[in-house]
C-alpha positions in Angstrom: -15.6 -75.2 -19.2 -15.8 -71.4 -19.5 -13.1 -69.5 -21.2 -10.4 -68.3 -18.9 -8.0 -65.4 -19.0 -5.1 -64.1 -17.0 -4.6 -60.5 -16.2 -1.0 -59.3 -16.8 0.1 -55.9 -15.4 2.3 -53.5 -17.4 3.7 -50.5 -15.5 4.1 -47.1 -17.2 7.2 -45.0 -16.4 6.9 -41.3 -16.6 9.8 -38.8 -16.9 9.7 -37.5 -13.4 6.9 -35.1 -14.3 6.6 -32.2 -12.0 9.4 -33.4 -9.7 10.4 -31.1 -7.0 14.0 -30.7 -8.1 15.2 -27.1 -8.6 16.4 -26.9 -12.2 17.2 -23.2 -12.4 20.9 -22.6 -13.1 22.4 -20.5 -10.3 24.8 -17.9 -11.8 26.9 -15.5 -9.9 26.4 -11.9 -10.8 28.8 -9.0 -9.9 26.8 -6.1 -8.5 27.5 -2.6 -9.6 26.4 -0.8 -6.4 29.8 -0.9 -4.8 28.9 -3.5 -2.1 32.2 -5.4 -2.5 31.8 -7.4 0.7 28.3 -8.5 -0.2 29.6 -9.6 -3.6 32.5 -11.5 -2.1 30.2 -13.5 0.2 27.6 -14.0 -2.6 30.2 -15.4 -5.0 31.7 -17.6 -2.4 28.2 -18.9 -1.7 27.7 -19.6 -5.4 31.0 -21.7 -5.5 29.9 -23.6 -2.4 26.5 -24.3 -4.0 28.2 -25.6 -7.2 30.3 -27.9 -5.0 27.2 -29.1 -3.2 28.5 -27.6 0.1 25.1 -26.3 1.0 25.9 -25.5 4.6 28.8 -23.4 3.5 26.6 -21.7 0.8 24.0 -20.9 3.4 26.6 -19.2 5.7 27.9 -17.1 2.8 24.5 -16.0 1.6 23.6 -15.1 5.1 26.6 -12.9 5.3 25.9 -11.3 2.0 22.4 -10.4 3.1 23.7 -9.1 6.4 25.9 -6.7 4.5 23.3 -5.8 1.9 19.7 -6.3 3.2 18.1 -5.8 -0.3 20.3 -8.2 -2.1 17.6 -9.9 -4.2 19.8 -12.6 -5.8 21.3 -13.6 -2.5 17.8 -14.2 -1.1 17.0 -16.2 -4.3 20.1 -18.4 -4.0 19.7 -18.8 -0.3 16.2 -20.1 -1.1 17.7 -22.5 -3.7 20.2 -23.7 -1.1 17.5 -24.3 1.5 15.5 -26.2 -1.1 18.5 -28.5 -1.7 18.6 -29.0 2.1 14.9 -29.9 2.0 14.0 -26.8 4.1 11.1 -26.1 1.7 9.3 -23.6 4.0 12.5 -21.7 4.5 13.1 -21.7 0.8 9.6 -20.3 0.2 10.2 -17.5 2.7 13.4 -16.5 0.8 11.7 -16.7 -2.6 8.9 -14.5 -1.1 11.5 -11.9 0.0 13.3 -12.0 -3.4 9.9 -11.3 -5.1 9.3 -8.3 -3.0 12.6 -6.9 -4.4 12.2 -8.0 -8.0 9.5 -9.8 -10.1 11.9 -12.5 -11.3 10.6 -15.5 -13.2 13.2 -17.8 -11.5 11.9 -16.9 -8.1 8.3 -17.7 -9.1 9.4 -21.0 -10.7 11.5 -22.1 -7.7 8.9 -21.2 -5.2 6.5 -23.3 -7.3 9.0 -26.2 -7.0 9.1 -25.8 -3.2 5.4 -25.7 -2.9 5.1 -28.8 -5.1 7.6 -30.6 -2.8 5.3 -29.7 0.1 2.4 -31.3 -1.8 0.6 -28.0 -2.5 0.0 -28.6 -6.2 -2.5 -25.9 -6.7 -0.1 -23.2 -5.3 2.7 -24.7 -7.4 0.5 -24.5 -10.5 -0.2 -20.8 -9.7 3.5 -20.1 -9.4 4.3 -21.9 -12.7 1.6 -19.8 -14.4 3.0 -16.6 -12.8 6.5 -17.6 -14.1 5.1 -17.8 -17.6 3.4 -14.4 -17.3 6.7 -12.9 -16.3 8.8 -14.8 -18.9 6.7 -16.3 -21.7 9.5 -18.6 -23.0 10.2 -20.4 -19.7 10.0 -24.0 -21.0 10.4 -25.6 -17.6 7.4 -23.8 -16.2 5.2 -25.2 -19.0 6.7 -28.6 -18.5 6.1 -28.8 -14.7 2.7 -27.3 -15.0 1.9 -29.9 -17.6 3.1 -32.6 -15.2 0.6 -31.5 -12.6 -2.2 -31.5 -15.2 -1.1 -35.0 -16.1 -1.3 -36.1 -12.5 -4.9 -34.7 -12.4 -5.8 -36.6 -15.6 -6.1 -33.4 -17.6 -4.3 -35.1 -20.5 -5.4 -32.5 -23.1 -4.2 -29.7 -20.9 -1.0 -31.5 -20.2 -0.4 -32.0 -24.0 -0.9 -28.2 -24.5 1.8 -27.4 -21.9 4.3 -30.0 -23.1 3.8 -28.7 -26.6 4.6 -25.2 -25.5 7.7 -26.5 -23.7 9.1 -28.2 -26.9 8.3 -25.2 -29.0 10.6 -23.2 -26.7 13.1 -26.0 -26.3 13.1 -28.3 -29.3 15.4 -30.8 -27.7 13.4 -31.2 -24.5 13.4 -35.0 -24.2 11.4 -35.1 -21.0 8.6 -33.0 -22.5 8.4 -35.2 -25.6 8.3 -38.3 -23.4 5.6 -37.0 -21.1 3.6 -35.6 -24.1 3.8 -39.1 -25.5 2.5 -40.6 -22.2 -0.4 -38.1 -22.2 -1.3 -39.1 -25.8 -1.1 -42.7 -24.7 -3.6 -42.1 -22.0 -5.9 -40.7 -24.6 -5.3 -43.9 -26.7 -3.4 -41.9 -29.4 -0.8 -44.7 -29.6 0.7 -43.6 -32.9 1.1 -40.1 -31.6 2.7 -41.5 -28.4 5.2 -43.5 -30.4 6.0 -40.5 -32.5 6.7 -38.4 -29.4 8.8 -41.2 -27.7 10.9 -41.4 -30.9 11.4 -37.6 -30.7 12.5 -37.9 -27.1 15.0 -40.6 -28.1 16.4 -38.4 -30.8 16.9 -35.7 -28.2 18.4 -38.1 -25.6 19.0 -41.8 -26.4 20.4 -42.5 -22.9 17.2 -42.3 -21.0 16.0 -45.9 -20.1 12.5 -44.9 -19.3 11.8 -43.7 -22.8 12.6 -47.1 -24.2 10.3 -48.6 -21.6 7.5 -46.3 -22.6 7.8 -46.7 -26.4 8.0 -50.5 -25.8 4.7 -50.4 -23.9 3.1 -48.3 -26.6 4.2 -50.9 -29.2 3.0 -53.7 -27.0 -0.4 -52.0 -26.9 -0.4 -52.1 -30.7 0.4 -55.8 -30.6 3.9 -55.5 -31.9 5.4 -57.7 -29.2 8.7 -58.4 -31.0 9.5 -54.6 -31.2 8.3 -54.1 -27.7 10.6 -56.8 -26.3 13.5 -55.3 -28.2 12.9 -51.8 -26.7 12.5 -53.2 -23.2 15.8 -54.9 -23.7 17.4 -51.5 -24.6 15.9 -50.1 -21.4 17.5 -52.8 -19.2 20.8 -52.5 -21.0 20.9 -48.8 -20.1 19.7 -49.4 -16.5 20.7 -52.8 -15.1 18.4 -52.5 -12.1 15.3 -51.3 -14.0 12.9 -53.8 -12.5 9.8 -52.1 -14.1 11.2 -52.7 -17.6 12.1 -56.3 -16.7 8.5 -56.8 -15.5 7.1 -55.2 -18.7 9.3 -57.3 -20.9 8.1 -60.4 -19.1 4.5 -59.3 -19.7 5.3 -58.8 -23.4 6.8 -62.2 -23.6 3.6 -63.6 -22.1 1.7 -61.9 -24.9 4.1 -63.4 -27.4 3.7 -66.9 -26.0 7.3 -67.1 -24.6 6.2 -68.2 -21.1 9.6 -69.6 -20.0 11.3 -66.4 -21.1 8.7 -64.4 -19.2 9.3 -66.4 -16.0 13.1 -65.6 -16.4 12.2 -61.9 -16.5 9.8 -62.0 -13.6 12.5 -63.9 -11.6 14.9 -61.1 -12.4 12.4 -58.6 -11.1 12.1 -60.4 -7.8 15.9 -60.6 -7.5 15.9 -56.8 -7.8 12.7 -56.1 -5.7 11.5 -58.9 -3.6 8.3 -57.1 -2.6 7.0 -56.3 -6.1 3.5 -57.8 -6.1 3.0 -57.2 -9.8 5.9 -59.6 -10.7 4.4 -62.4 -8.6 1.0 -62.0 -10.2 2.6 -61.8 -13.7 4.8 -64.8 -13.1 1.7 -66.7 -12.0 0.1 -65.9 -15.4 3.1 -67.5 -17.2 3.1 -70.5 -14.9 -0.7 -70.9 -15.6 0.0 -70.9 -19.3 2.6 -73.7 -18.7 -0.1 -75.6 -16.7 1.8 -75.2 -13.5 -1.4 -74.4 -11.6 0.0 -75.0 -8.2 2.9 -72.6 -8.9 0.4 -70.0 -10.2 -1.6 -70.3 -7.0 1.5 -69.9 -4.9 2.6 -66.8 -6.8 -0.8 -65.2 -6.5 -0.9 -65.9 -2.8 2.5 -64.2 -2.4 1.1 -61.2 -4.4 -1.9 -61.0 -2.1 0.3 -61.3 1.0 2.2 -58.2 -0.3 -1.0 -56.3 -1.2 -4.2 -57.5 0.4 -6.2 -55.3 -2.0 -4.7 -56.8 -5.2 -8.0 -57.7 -6.9 -6.5 -59.2 -10.0 -4.3 -61.5 -7.9 -7.5 -62.9 -6.3 -9.0 -63.2 -9.8 -6.0 -65.1 -11.2 -5.7 -67.3 -8.1 -9.3 -68.3 -8.5 -8.8 -69.3 -12.1 -5.9 -71.5 -11.2 -7.8 -73.0 -8.2 -10.6 -73.9 -10.6 -8.1 -75.8 -12.7 -7.1 -77.7 -9.6 -10.8 -78.5 -9.0 -10.9 -76.3 -5.9 -14.2 -74.8 -6.7 -15.0 -73.5 -3.2 -11.6 -71.8 -3.1 -12.1 -70.4 -6.6 -15.5 -69.0 -5.7 -14.2 -67.3 -2.5 -11.4 -65.6 -4.5 -13.8 -64.5 -7.3 -16.1 -63.0 -4.7 -13.1 -61.2 -3.1 -12.0 -59.9 -6.5 -15.5 -58.5 -7.2 -15.5 -56.9 -3.7 -12.2 -55.2 -4.7 -13.7 -53.8 -7.9 -12.6 -56.3 -10.5 -15.8 -56.4 -12.6 -14.6 -59.2 -14.9 -14.6 -61.6 -12.0 -18.4 -61.6 -12.3 -18.1 -63.7 -15.5 -16.8 -66.7 -13.4 -19.2 -66.9 -10.5 -22.2 -68.6 -12.3 -21.6 -71.9 -10.6 -20.8 -70.4 -7.2 -23.4 -70.6 -4.4 
């Protein structure tokens, strides 16, 4: 009988790279031009913003602008308020107006965030770059620009930006984490682990960092350490189904198939439609020679994701063990159709 293998999926968690959240701190400033009424409305708007009363903030910033039409920071903060209200086009219009009044790095950065939220990553990148031109030590602009480079698989460019971010802000845990993930994508596993450790030194309460360092250790074959770090991740975040899934996969690697099934069961308690967990649980059941259980789980994965090529591959392997050669051949062919090249190794006896 030909040698069989089961594909186990491990999911990478990134640190919210290039998320659309506005991180700029909004600070009230007392103007010196004598527009006391504008200042009053402006500062009231700031207080409303801090209290997350965005509708109230919007009203107050509107009033401030009515009193003082060239109130640059009021336009900026009204834009930030509209951003929080998910009115991204309105936010961009206000940031545009603020920039006609002053070339402020915050306005470029926040406009970039709004453009990213609208899916215009090229325009967002241009604004992050402009932010850096105006203010060379703007760590967040480097970080978010690096995140877009990561999304575009420019891992070397992403590393350059994340490195710039941590030079400016040495305790920037998110930037260390994402630089680690970029290094990991380039197979620099030791470099990735080093960066994840730096991220944990900066902030040991971020569950996804433990998940990521565990996955790097798993890739090095240190399954015991990986399982320990995944455990830390789920201690910090009880509903972290990705970390449970990954810990289960590491347990499969370590030969603890019953423990793996417990983890995959936990994943499916938390997220019933997580196809990866069904496929991975099938791999553990296969190792325990529960071929029917493996077939059932692969079938469930396929029902959830009809294009899940590895679930077809794994179901075929289990079907062959049940002497269902016709069913196995049909699944291997489907896996090949879906781009799983390794399935070609099993079709020699198929007609």
